[in-house]
C-alpha positions in Angstrom: 210.7 138.3 121.9 208.9 135.1 120.9 208.7 133.8 117.4 205.8 134.4 115.1 205.0 137.9 116.5 201.6 139.0 115.4 201.8 142.6 114.2 199.1 145.3 113.8 200.3 148.3 111.7 198.6 151.7 111.9 199.1 154.6 109.5 201.0 152.1 107.4 201.9 154.3 104.4 203.8 152.3 101.8 205.1 149.8 104.3 208.3 151.2 105.8 207.8 149.4 109.1 206.9 146.2 107.3 209.9 146.4 105.0 212.1 146.8 108.1 210.5 143.8 109.8 211.0 141.7 106.6 214.8 142.4 106.8 215.0 141.7 110.5 215.6 138.4 112.4 212.1 138.4 113.8 209.6 135.8 112.7 206.3 137.6 112.4 202.8 137.6 110.9 201.1 140.9 109.8 197.5 140.5 110.9 196.2 144.1 110.4 197.2 147.2 108.5 195.5 150.6 108.2 196.1 153.5 105.8 193.8 156.3 104.6 195.7 157.4 101.5 194.5 155.4 98.5 197.8 155.8 96.5 199.9 154.7 99.5 197.6 151.8 99.9 198.2 150.8 96.3 202.0 151.0 96.8 201.7 149.0 100.0 199.7 146.2 98.2 202.4 145.8 95.5 204.8 144.6 98.2 202.5 143.1 100.9 199.6 141.6 98.8 198.5 139.1 101.4 197.2 141.6 104.0 193.7 143.2 103.6 194.4 146.9 104.1 191.8 148.8 106.2 191.1 152.5 105.8 190.6 155.4 108.3 191.6 154.1 111.7 189.1 156.6 113.3 186.3 154.6 111.7 187.5 151.2 113.0 186.3 149.8 116.3 189.3 148.8 118.4 187.6 145.5 119.2 187.4 144.6 115.6 191.2 144.7 115.3 192.7 141.1 115.6 194.7 140.3 118.7 198.4 141.1 118.2 201.7 141.2 120.0 203.2 144.3 118.5 201.5 147.6 117.5 203.5 149.9 115.2 202.9 153.1 113.4 204.2 156.5 112.3 201.2 158.4 113.5 200.6 161.5 111.2 203.3 164.1 111.8 201.9 167.1 109.8 200.7 168.6 113.1 204.1 168.5 114.7 206.5 169.0 111.8 208.5 172.2 111.3 207.1 172.2 107.8 203.5 172.2 109.1 201.5 174.7 111.1 202.4 173.0 114.4 198.8 173.0 115.8 199.5 169.7 117.6 196.7 168.4 119.6 194.5 171.3 118.5 194.7 169.7 115.0 192.5 166.7 114.2 195.6 164.9 112.8 197.4 165.4 116.1 194.6 163.7 118.0 195.2 160.5 116.0 197.7 159.6 118.7 194.7 159.0 120.9 193.5 156.3 118.5 196.7 154.5 119.3 195.8 154.9 123.0 192.3 153.5 122.6 193.7 150.5 120.7 196.4 149.6 123.2 194.0 149.9 126.0 191.6 147.5 124.3 194.1 145.0 122.8 197.1 145.2 125.3 199.8 144.2 122.8 203.1 143.3 124.4 205.1 145.8 122.3 204.5 149.3 121.1 206.7 150.9 118.4 206.1 154.4 117.2 207.8 156.9 114.9 207.4 160.7 114.4 209.2 163.8 113.3 212.1 165.2 115.3 210.1 168.3 116.1 207.6 166.3 118.1 209.9 166.5 121.2 210.0 170.3 121.2 206.4 171.1 120.0 204.5 173.3 122.5 207.5 173.7 124.7 207.6 169.9 125.2 204.0 169.6 126.5 202.9 167.5 123.5 205.6 164.8 124.0 205.0 164.8 127.7 201.3 164.1 127.1 202.1 161.3 124.8 204.6 159.7 127.1 202.4 160.0 130.2 199.6 158.2 128.3 201.9 155.4 127.2 203.1 155.0 130.8 199.5 155.1 132.2 198.6 152.3 129.8 201.1 150.1 131.6 204.0 150.4 129.1 207.6 150.7 130.2 209.1 152.9 127.4 212.1 154.6 126.0 212.4 157.4 123.5 215.2 158.8 121.4 216.1 160.7 118.1 217.8 158.5 115.5 219.2 159.8 112.3 218.5 157.4 109.4 222.1 157.9 108.3 223.2 156.0 111.5 221.7 152.9 109.8 223.8 153.4 106.7 221.3 155.1 104.3 222.6 158.1 102.3 220.3 160.7 104.0 220.3 162.9 107.0 216.9 162.2 108.5 216.3 162.7 112.2 213.2 161.1 113.6 211.6 160.5 117.0 211.3 156.8 118.0 209.4 155.4 121.0 209.4 151.7 122.1 207.2 150.4 124.9 206.9 147.0 126.5 203.8 146.1 128.5 204.4 145.5 132.2 208.2 145.4 131.7 210.7 146.0 134.5 211.2 149.7 135.2 214.5 151.6 135.6 215.3 155.2 135.9 216.3 157.0 132.6 220.0 157.7 132.1 221.3 160.4 129.8 220.4 159.9 126.2 223.5 159.5 124.1 222.0 161.0 120.9 220.1 164.1 121.9 220.2 166.6 124.8 216.6 167.6 124.5 215.6 163.9 125.0 217.8 163.9 128.1 215.8 166.9 129.5 212.5 165.0 128.7 213.9 161.9 130.5 214.7 164.0 133.6 211.1 165.1 133.6 209.9 161.5 133.2 212.1 160.4 136.2 210.8 163.2 138.3 207.2 162.2 137.5 207.8 158.5 138.1 206.8 157.3 134.6 207.5 153.7 133.6 210.9 154.0 131.9 213.7 151.8 130.6 217.1 152.4 128.9 216.7 150.7 125.6 217.9 153.0 122.9 221.3 153.6 124.4 222.0 149.9 123.8 221.6 150.2 120.0 224.8 150.5 118.0 224.5 150.3 114.2 227.4 149.1 112.1 225.7 149.1 108.7 227.9 149.9 105.6 227.8 153.6 104.8 226.4 154.6 101.4 226.4 157.8 99.5 224.1 159.4 96.9 226.4 158.0 94.1 225.5 154.5 95.3 221.8 154.8 94.6 221.7 156.6 91.3 219.8 155.1 88.4 221.3 154.6 84.9 219.7 156.1 81.8 217.6 158.7 83.7 214.9 160.5 81.7 215.9 164.0 80.6 212.8 165.4 82.2 214.7 165.3 85.5 217.5 167.4 84.2 217.9 171.2 84.5 218.6 171.9 80.8 218.0 175.6 80.3 220.6 177.6 78.4 221.3 179.6 81.6 222.0 176.5 83.7 224.2 175.0 81.0 226.2 178.3 80.8 226.5 178.4 84.6 227.9 174.8 84.7 230.3 175.6 81.9 231.8 178.4 83.9 232.2 176.4 87.1 235.6 175.6 88.5 235.3 171.8 88.4 238.4 171.5 90.6 236.4 172.9 93.5 233.7 170.2 93.3 233.9 167.3 95.8 235.5 164.1 94.7 235.8 162.1 98.0 233.1 160.3 99.9 232.0 162.1 103.0 229.3 160.9 105.5 227.6 164.3 105.5 225.6 166.6 103.3 227.9 168.3 100.8 226.2 171.4 99.3 228.3 172.3 96.2 226.6 175.7 95.6 223.2 177.4 95.3 222.1 178.3 91.8 221.6 182.1 91.4 217.9 183.1 91.1 218.6 184.6 87.6 219.9 181.2 86.5 217.1 179.1 88.0 214.2 181.0 89.3 213.0 179.1 92.3 213.0 179.1 96.1 216.4 179.0 97.9 216.0 175.4 99.0 215.2 174.3 95.5 218.2 176.0 94.0 220.7 174.1 96.2 222.9 171.6 94.4 224.5 168.7 96.3 227.5 166.4 95.7 226.8 162.8 94.9 229.8 161.9 97.1 227.9 163.0 100.2 224.5 162.1 101.6 221.1 163.7 100.9 219.3 166.3 103.0 216.0 165.2 104.6 213.6 164.1 101.9 210.2 166.0 102.0 206.9 164.8 100.7 207.0 166.9 97.6 208.2 166.7 94.0 211.0 169.2 94.2 213.6 166.6 95.3 217.2 167.5 96.0 219.4 168.5 93.0 222.7 166.9 92.3 225.6 167.7 90.0 227.5 164.8 88.3 229.7 164.0 85.4 228.3 162.0 82.5 230.2 161.4 79.2 232.8 164.0 80.3 230.2 166.7 80.7 228.7 168.0 84.0 224.9 168.0 84.5 222.4 169.1 87.2 219.2 167.2 87.8 216.9 166.3 90.6 216.7 162.9 92.2 214.2 160.6 90.6 211.3 159.0 92.6 213.1 155.6 92.5 216.3 157.2 93.9 214.4 158.9 96.7 213.0 155.5 97.7 216.5 154.0 97.7 217.7 157.0 99.8 215.2 156.0 102.4 216.6 152.4 102.4 214.0 150.5 100.3 215.7 147.7 98.4 215.5 147.1 94.6 212.9 144.3 94.9 210.6 146.8 96.7 211.0 149.5 94.1 210.8 147.0 91.2 207.4 146.0 92.4 206.3 149.6 92.4 207.7 150.4 89.0 205.8 147.5 87.4 202.5 149.2 88.4 203.1 152.7 87.0 202.6 154.9 90.1 202.9 158.6 89.2 206.0 160.6 90.1 204.0 163.0 92.2 202.7 160.2 94.4 206.0 158.4 94.7 207.8 161.6 95.8 205.1 162.1 98.4 205.3 158.5 99.5 209.1 158.4 99.9 209.1 161.7 101.8 206.4 160.5 104.2 208.0 157.0 104.7 210.0 155.6 107.6 213.5 154.3 106.8 213.3 150.5 106.8 217.0 149.9 107.9 216.3 151.9 111.1 213.3 149.7 111.9 215.4 146.6 111.2 218.1 147.7 113.6 215.6 148.6 116.4 213.7 145.4 116.1 216.9 143.2 116.1 218.1 145.1 119.2 214.7 144.7 120.9 214.9 140.9 120.5 218.3 140.9 122.2 217.3 143.5 124.8 214.4 141.3 126.0 216.3 138.0 125.6 213.3 136.5 123.9 
């Protein structure tokens, strides 16, 4: 991969791809970014002020986008997510993938780098992902696809996402078995049978980042508004057998217990309480962030993760979050933004490996 790669970013969000590029070994220039959400655009600008952010990609003529070497984006996933209605290409948000297609047909960037939810690979019995991959191949891109859990890159969160990398007019090789996901292997067998342009890239990625846990990203002096402070919750905590709570680091989600509904009247998922010695469940784009139990001044407390902590759990560094804090973005928007973001450390690992894979 040559130096000074020119990058065009679609569905840019708060800049997860860009933050990953910044931490990588790649020398690059961001020449175009596009995001429709005004609050995400504001957060993006706090960390990447030199780029003029564009709005709705559907309203932008592909020929007006500057020439670039790499096109990246996490095209909207609401249509494919388990949490959504799963309308896929029947949903206007699902068809945004075809805006990616019209742009790569017009601009022919050397590299294509896409991210989406895990459920993309199983949506509509696999027909959605097959349509996506066939379009990428028909546009001349040799591609690979896998599912990567962000925890593989060291962040304290279990977050499985679909990643696709394509290289224009690159050498083709038959897919081998995917080392991370059996459903991906089935898709790869289909791609081989249909003679799509494929390569074995993701199996070459091995991440050795230091493992972190929820306890490593916690803020000090957290506002009491994040605490569960009702008398019922306090009584429940006082009656817990503290010896049964986890004390050792473990690279998995550790659910300590689920608060009874008569103690905390909420949905089941929002009553689950996790150990700070494990990792977080997948963050969602909503304010009801995961609950944790921890000891403070010899007393146990339960609270939800703060917006800053959810950004750290995604792998955004302190400089990134400091720039956001200075500008007073609301909690509601920050929770939404962190839940929608791509994990920067995963992007860094993929890009560094792509540079070695292509010997450029």
